[in-house]
C-alpha positions, 0 to 999 in steps of 0.5 A: 544573477544569473547564475544565482537563477540557474542554481534556484532552477536546478535545486526546483528541479531536484526537488521535484523529481526527489518528492516523485521518487519518495511518493509510495504510489502502491499505498495510494492505488490499495486504498480502497474496497475489495473482494476476493475472486470466489467472495469469500473475503472482504478487505477494506483498506483505509488511510490507516486501518486494513480489515481483512474481512472473513468472517471476524473482522480486526482493524489493522494499522498496516504501513507500507515499504517496497511492494510489501503489506506490513500490519499489526493488531493494535501493537500487541501482537507480531508483525504480519507480512503480505506481499503485493504481487500484482495491482493496478484500478481494480486488481489486487493480487496479494501474497499473505502471510500463510505463502498463498497468492488471492487475487482481489477485484473492486 
C-alpha cells in the first residue's frame, strides 16, 4: 500500500511538472491590443487571429513555437515569421519578416 501511494504521488508531481513545461507563456502574454510606439501600427492578437492594422487589416491564423509567431493568410500564403524579442505585460518588441524590430505597448 505504501509503494502504491508513493508511486501515485510521484506520478502526480511528474504530471504537474510536465503540464507547466508544456504551457506557452509567450502566447498568453501576447493576447490583446497593442499599439506601436510611433502610433502608426495597431496589433490585435486573439486566441485564433493575428491582425496587424497598418492601413489594411487582414486577420491571419497563427501559432507560436518557442519565441516565434508563424502566420499565414488563411493558409493560402507562405508562412510569415515574427520573432518575439522581449515581452512583458505592457511591452512587446517584435522583429518582423523584414528584420526590423518594432516596439509595441498596451
